[in-house]
C-alpha angles and dihedrals in degrees: 000000000000116000098022131098118238119233117265127224089263096051117100096175131353141178105213113205118201103211091185088062090053091051092046092048090052091050092048092051091049092048095044096047097038085217135105113270130228106205105216105217100167122136092039091308092312087306094310098102124282103231101036090048093046092052093046092050092050090050087052091056107271112157098196139024123220130204137160102224136054090229090059091047092050092047088058090047095047090050087061100252107152100189118117110273127200121199117184119170112076146141115237092246098056124121099272093157093070093046092048090049089053092052098251117159114227131216112227124195103162140038088240091060091046093053092049090054091048090052089055097047118116130183095325125054118254115248111230138181113208113219123213121196105231096176112309091097095213122095119356139072118285118233094260092058099036094087091055091049097050094044090051091046091052091052091051091045093054088049091054096244098113140017113213098216099164148021117199148160141184129245118233101206110010089158087069103057093193089069095056106071093067091053091047088053091051090048093052090050089052092049091049091051091049090051091050088053087058098257121138107189114188097194111060113172135176110138122102123192097290095043093046089058102039114018114061094185091068098054104087112152100331139017123210114222115196119148093013089061086066095046100243109105146058101033101246131155110261100018109122127196110245103201131073118183114206139171139178123239112255096189138015124192138174112224135183128241112283096040114146115223129213128331116349094004090254085161125050120183116247095202141010105291147155120260121202120199114217117200098226129092145158091295085064094047100265099139114241092211093059091069091065095050106054105284115178139188134204118251130162094346099312142076119257129187128253106233131198125008119324106240132206096272107011149022136193130242124200108220097173112209095341109127111252137177140185108275097029116141122252121189116208095185139344141151092306095238096136098030098275117146118269133216085259091058092051091048090054092049090049095045092238138093129274092250088069091047094053099041091043095065101113135229092258087071109078117221117228113196114212128201129180115237116274132026126305114266 
């Protein structure tokens, strides 16, 4: 598969991350949206590796980095990345002083959070992004409390304690464009109320990956690219999946018809066949449910079924009469260039979304970050 590194003799399992794909995806999102991009690198860069992904996204033209925790934000700062960073999911009693001192922008959804940030402010004002809940019903101020939040923020801004740099929200179903106009309307009302309070945010952001690529009305001053950064969703020409999950066979055995496979013998072979043991399991993020719903892997140029229950550390593949040997490479998912399964396929088999597949790949699986020779264009 172009753009991915093959396993070596010493690799048992590996998640190979194509950083050129991350950079190219970032560039495509920037060019398609015509808007500066915040590369969302939370959850260890969606399982791809926080720092390598952040650097690749910045090389690809990202203007901002987005995370959910202060620890993630500070890891970016301590690694020497100077780009603006927004962190947005906090308890009121967290260490805001360190984050403020490192120039991290902070998402604020309640007056309580705002006051905690003000209490931690030193010589320079804290940069904050006030979040309005426009329908997702997660983080963000509801309409009834928005006025109190923006009025309080204006008082603190005039006192020099904070700088309201942004106002933002999150779409609940950007893949269904008919749901978006109502959220845009609510966002516009929130912006108008903030302006009446005296605030003049310069970074208004609403669009997630799908909206950034397909709904111009949501783009404002910044778009936040999450799953699209990693090339998985939405389906869009030019986006390329960045991760390939590989393993090497640890055992190969020929079995007769009528052989039960794995716990409970949910699967019994219907013919003489070859079984290949793969050293990955649900402790590594291979979803157990997928094995019961048609999961497949790529081996010697074809897809082959996962059979029997996926266990904690291993699962079994039926390769029929295809020659197989200990140490042979098996691809669980990749870009799909040659017909191999993708993260979207595994999400379908597991009844989940690709985000969970990617972020679920556990710490026992080493990440190998791949770059093509030469500098990025």
